[in-house]
C-alpha positions as CSV (number, residue, x, y, z in Angstrom):
1,M,29.8,-55.3,-25.1
2,G,29.2,-53.7,-21.7
3,R,27.6,-50.3,-21.3
4,A,30.9,-48.6,-20.4
5,K,32.6,-49.9,-23.5
6,S,29.6,-49.0,-25.7
7,Q,29.7,-45.4,-24.4
8,D,33.5,-45.4,-24.9
9,R,33.2,-46.6,-28.5
10,A,30.6,-43.9,-29.2
11,I,33.1,-41.3,-27.9
12,C,35.9,-42.4,-30.3
13,Q,33.4,-42.7,-33.1
14,G,32.6,-39.0,-32.6
15,Y,35.9,-38.4,-34.6
16,A,35.8,-39.1,-38.3
17,I,39.1,-41.0,-38.1
18,G,37.8,-42.9,-35.1
19,M,34.7,-44.0,-37.1
20,A,36.9,-44.9,-40.1
21,A,39.1,-47.1,-37.9
22,W,36.2,-49.4,-37.0
23,A,35.7,-50.2,-40.7
24,P,37.5,-53.4,-41.8
25,G,40.8,-52.8,-43.5
26,V,42.3,-49.4,-44.3
27,E,40.6,-48.1,-47.4
28,L,38.2,-45.7,-45.5
29,L,41.1,-44.7,-43.2
30,K,43.2,-43.8,-46.3
31,Q,40.5,-41.5,-47.5
32,I,40.3,-39.7,-44.2
33,L,44.1,-39.5,-43.9
34,N,44.4,-38.1,-47.4
35,A,41.9,-35.5,-46.5
36,G,44.2,-34.3,-43.7
37,A,43.2,-36.2,-40.6
38,D,45.9,-36.8,-38.0
39,V,46.7,-40.5,-37.6
40,N,47.8,-39.8,-34.0
41,Q,44.6,-37.9,-33.0
42,S,43.7,-38.6,-29.4
43,L,40.2,-40.1,-29.5
44,E,39.5,-39.3,-25.8
45,S,38.5,-42.9,-25.2
46,E,39.5,-45.1,-22.3
47,Y,39.5,-48.4,-24.2
48,W,40.4,-47.1,-27.7
49,P,42.5,-44.0,-27.3
50,S,43.9,-43.9,-30.8
51,V,43.3,-45.3,-34.3
52,L,46.2,-47.7,-33.7
53,A,44.6,-49.0,-30.5
54,I,41.4,-49.7,-32.4
55,K,43.2,-51.7,-35.0
56,I,45.1,-53.6,-32.3
57,D,41.9,-54.5,-30.6
58,L,40.4,-55.6,-34.0
59,Q,43.6,-57.8,-34.5
60,E,44.2,-56.4,-38.0
61,V,47.9,-57.0,-38.4
62,E,48.1,-55.7,-41.9
63,S,46.3,-52.5,-40.9
64,I,48.7,-52.0,-38.0
65,E,51.6,-52.4,-40.3
66,F,50.2,-49.9,-42.7
67,L,49.5,-47.4,-39.9
68,V,53.0,-47.7,-38.4
69,Q,55.1,-48.1,-41.6
70,E,53.3,-45.9,-44.0
71,A,50.8,-43.6,-42.3
72,G,53.1,-42.3,-39.5
73,A,51.2,-43.7,-36.5
74,A,53.4,-43.4,-33.4
75,P,54.1,-46.9,-32.0
76,D,55.2,-45.2,-28.7
77,M,52.2,-42.8,-28.5
78,T,51.4,-42.0,-24.9
79,F,47.8,-42.6,-23.9
80,K,46.9,-40.2,-21.1
81,I,43.4,-41.7,-20.8
82,G,42.7,-45.3,-19.7
83,P,44.7,-48.1,-18.1
84,C,47.1,-49.0,-20.9
85,G,49.5,-46.0,-21.4
86,S,50.8,-47.2,-24.8
87,P,50.1,-49.3,-27.9
88,L,52.4,-52.0,-26.7
89,V,50.4,-52.4,-23.5
90,V,47.2,-52.6,-25.6
91,A,48.8,-55.4,-27.6
92,C,49.9,-57.2,-24.4
93,L,46.3,-57.2,-23.1
94,A,44.6,-58.0,-26.4
95,D,42.3,-61.0,-26.2
96,C,43.6,-62.9,-29.2
97,I,45.5,-66.1,-30.0
98,V,49.2,-66.1,-29.2
99,D,50.4,-66.1,-32.9
100,I,48.3,-63.0,-33.7
101,Q,49.4,-61.2,-30.5
102,Y,53.1,-62.0,-31.4
103,R,52.6,-60.5,-34.9
104,I,51.0,-57.4,-33.5
105,M,53.8,-56.7,-31.1
106,E,56.4,-57.6,-33.7
107,S,54.8,-54.9,-36.0
108,L,55.0,-52.3,-33.2
109,L,58.5,-53.1,-32.2
110,N,59.7,-53.2,-35.8
111,G,58.1,-49.8,-36.2
112,G,60.2,-48.4,-33.3
113,A,58.2,-49.1,-30.2
114,D,60.4,-49.2,-27.1
115,M,59.5,-52.0,-24.6
116,N,61.6,-50.2,-22.0
117,M,59.8,-46.9,-22.3
118,P,58.6,-45.7,-18.8
119,L,54.9,-45.1,-18.8
120,E,53.8,-42.1,-16.8
121,Y,50.1,-42.8,-17.5
122,G,48.0,-45.9,-17.1
123,R,48.3,-48.7,-14.5
124,F,51.4,-50.6,-15.6
125,G,54.5,-48.4,-15.6
126,S,55.9,-50.2,-18.6
127,A,55.0,-52.7,-21.3
128,L,57.3,-55.2,-19.5
129,A,54.9,-55.2,-16.5
130,A,52.0,-55.8,-18.8
131,G,53.6,-58.9,-20.2
132,V,55.5,-58.1,-23.3
133,W,58.2,-60.3,-21.8
134,R,56.1,-63.3,-22.9
135,Y,57.2,-62.7,-26.4
136,Y,60.4,-60.6,-26.4
137,A,63.3,-60.9,-24.1
138,A,66.3,-59.4,-26.0
139,G,67.0,-55.9,-25.1
140,A,64.6,-55.6,-22.2
141,D,65.6,-53.8,-19.1
142,V,64.2,-56.3,-16.5
143,N,65.1,-54.1,-13.6
144,M,63.8,-50.8,-15.0
145,F,62.2,-48.7,-12.2
146,L,58.5,-48.3,-13.2
147,E,56.7,-45.0,-13.4
148,N,53.9,-46.6,-11.5
149,R,54.1,-45.3,-7.9
150,D,53.1,-48.6,-6.4
151,F,55.2,-51.3,-8.0
152,S,59.0,-51.0,-8.5
153,T,59.7,-53.4,-11.4
154,A,58.1,-55.6,-13.9
155,I,58.4,-58.7,-11.7
156,T,57.0,-56.9,-8.7
157,F,53.9,-56.0,-10.7
158,S,53.7,-59.5,-12.4
159,V,53.6,-61.4,-9.1
160,A,50.8,-59.2,-7.7
161,V,48.4,-60.1,-10.6
162,P,46.1,-62.9,-9.3
163,R,46.8,-65.3,-12.1
164,F,49.5,-68.0,-12.3
165,E,48.5,-69.8,-15.5
166,R,51.3,-70.9,-17.9
167,P,52.0,-67.6,-19.7
168,R,52.5,-65.6,-16.5
169,R,54.6,-68.4,-15.0
170,E,56.8,-68.2,-18.1
171,I,57.0,-64.4,-17.7
172,M,58.2,-64.8,-14.1
173,A,60.7,-67.5,-15.0
174,L,62.1,-65.5,-17.9
175,L,62.4,-62.4,-15.8
176,V,64.3,-64.4,-13.1
177,K,66.5,-66.1,-15.7
178,A,67.4,-62.7,-17.2
179,G,68.5,-61.3,-13.9
180,A,65.4,-59.6,-12.4
181,E,66.4,-58.4,-8.9
182,L,64.4,-60.3,-6.3
183,N,66.0,-58.5,-3.4
184,P,66.2,-54.9,-4.5
185,K,68.5,-52.5,-2.7
186,G,67.8,-48.8,-2.3
187,S,64.6,-47.0,-3.2
188,V,61.5,-49.1,-3.8
189,R,57.8,-48.4,-4.5
190,R,54.9,-49.0,-2.1
191,Y,55.0,-52.8,-2.4
192,G,58.8,-53.3,-2.0
193,G,60.3,-56.3,-3.7
194,A,58.6,-59.2,-5.5
195,L,58.2,-61.4,-2.4
196,M,56.5,-58.6,-0.5
197,A,54.1,-57.9,-3.3
198,A,53.2,-61.5,-3.7
199,S,52.7,-61.9,0.1
200,C,50.6,-58.7,0.3
201,F,48.2,-59.9,-2.5
202,G,47.8,-63.5,-1.3
203,Q,49.7,-65.1,-4.2
204,E,50.7,-68.3,-2.4
205,E,52.2,-70.2,-5.4
206,K,54.2,-67.2,-6.4
207,V,55.6,-66.8,-2.9
208,Q,56.9,-70.4,-3.1
209,F,58.3,-69.7,-6.6
210,L,60.2,-66.7,-5.4
211,I,61.6,-68.4,-2.3
212,D,62.8,-71.2,-4.5
213,A,64.4,-68.6,-6.8
214,G,66.3,-67.0,-4.0
215,A,64.1,-64.2,-2.6
216,D,65.2,-63.2,0.9
217,V,62.3,-63.9,3.3
218,N,63.7,-61.4,5.9
219,Q,64.5,-58.5,3.6
220,R,63.5,-55.3,5.3
221,F,62.4,-52.0,3.8
222,E,61.9,-48.5,5.2
223,G,59.5,-45.7,4.2
224,I,56.7,-48.0,2.8
225,P,53.6,-49.5,4.5
226,Y,55.2,-52.9,5.2
227,A,58.7,-53.6,6.5
228,T,58.9,-57.3,5.5
229,A,57.0,-59.8,3.4
230,L,55.8,-61.5,6.6
231,Q,54.3,-58.2,7.8
232,A,52.6,-57.7,4.5
233,A,51.1,-61.2,4.7
234,Q,49.9,-60.8,8.2
235,A,48.3,-57.3,7.7
236,D,44.7,-56.7,6.7
237,F,44.2,-55.2,3.3
238,S,44.5,-51.4,3.3
239,E,42.2,-49.4,1.1
240,K,44.9,-49.0,-1.5
241,D,45.7,-52.8,-1.5
242,W,42.1,-53.7,-2.0
243,E,41.7,-51.2,-4.8
244,W,44.5,-53.0,-6.6
245,V,42.9,-56.4,-5.9
246,L,39.6,-55.4,-7.4
247,Y,41.4,-53.8,-10.4
248,F,43.4,-57.0,-11.1
249,I,40.3,-59.2,-10.8
250,D,38.2,-57.0,-13.0
251,N,40.8,-56.9,-15.7
252,F,42.6,-60.2,-15.5
253,G,40.2,-62.5,-13.6
254,Y,41.4,-64.9,-10.9
255,C,43.3,-68.0,-12.0
256,D,44.7,-70.7,-9.9
257,W,48.0,-72.6,-10.3
258,N,46.6,-74.8,-13.0
259,G,45.1,-72.0,-15.0
260,D,41.5,-72.7,-13.9
261,F,39.4,-69.6,-13.3
262,I,37.9,-69.1,-9.9
263,W,34.6,-67.3,-9.7
264,L,33.8,-65.6,-6.4
265,E,31.1,-63.3,-5.2
266,E,32.2,-59.9,-3.9
267,D,31.5,-60.9,-0.2
268,E,33.6,-64.0,-0.6
269,L,36.7,-62.2,-1.9
270,K,38.2,-60.8,1.4
271,P,37.8,-64.1,3.3
272,F,39.3,-66.0,0.4
273,F,42.4,-63.8,0.2
274,K,42.7,-63.6,4.0
275,R,43.0,-67.4,4.1
276,R,45.6,-67.3,1.4
277,K,47.6,-64.6,3.2
278,D,47.4,-66.7,6.4
279,R,48.9,-69.7,4.6
280,I,51.6,-67.4,3.1
281,A,52.5,-66.2,6.6
282,C,53.0,-69.9,7.7
283,L,55.0,-70.6,4.5
284,L,57.3,-67.7,5.2
285,K,57.9,-68.7,8.8
286,E,58.6,-72.3,7.6
287,N,61.3,-70.8,5.4
288,G,62.9,-68.8,8.2
289,A,61.0,-65.5,8.2
290,I,61.2,-63.6,11.5
291,A,58.5,-61.4,12.8
292,C,59.3,-57.7,13.0
293,F,57.6,-55.2,15.3
294,F,57.6,-52.1,13.1
295,R,54.3,-50.3,13.1
296,C,52.5,-50.4,9.7
297,P,51.6,-46.9,8.5
298,T,47.9,-46.6,7.5
299,G,46.7,-46.3,3.9
């Protein structure tokens, strides 16, 4: 466990209910709750902001079911601290086998968690963007506008993450099949539509996937840093762009088309992504993209 996580765990263990949550099972938790502790107490922790988040991280399905079904834990609790924003996102990002992850999310959704709930806090804007789509499709609003400020919809966020292993390919395919809008009209966030986001972040394979799925290589946007996907591919990374690149790599790693992780030193990252963006620009032109001459705003 890294130093930051060790310190964060110490923070949540500063609460009696936080300490009890780390014990296996729910017997100690029951004692603390019977003494009047609040099951939805904020633990002021970035990685484990609630008792429910701890049990999700520990992959204790039965404990999660107890907390949601009997103890009154809110499956849609808003986490104001940390990157996740909600228990569903914690479950989406949990490092566990698929069957356990499915059961955890099933417990949350059966307990009333809303996969379409906009998330004002955290990095994702919705559980859909974090990947709940991998497991649940029915009832999901695939074109929900994210409370994210940078990415408009779940597919826009998904294509920016520098991984294209099988699960994330399945998410994209499901989103497209369910009607995810590849050429959004009207208001958009900083990175426009999915093709622009993939082009901006050097996601070469995803650009081809989106073109094949019907994304418009010449769609133009106003009021955001890049007017077209080609312009996004040709531009140097802005400070904001690079902040997202580092966040994605720190939290998701970098995975190529075959699912193999690519390990790069920090000084190799920008040249690596620049080469990918150059190839994307050529790919877009080969598919009919026309250069525009709008000035890119800074930032």
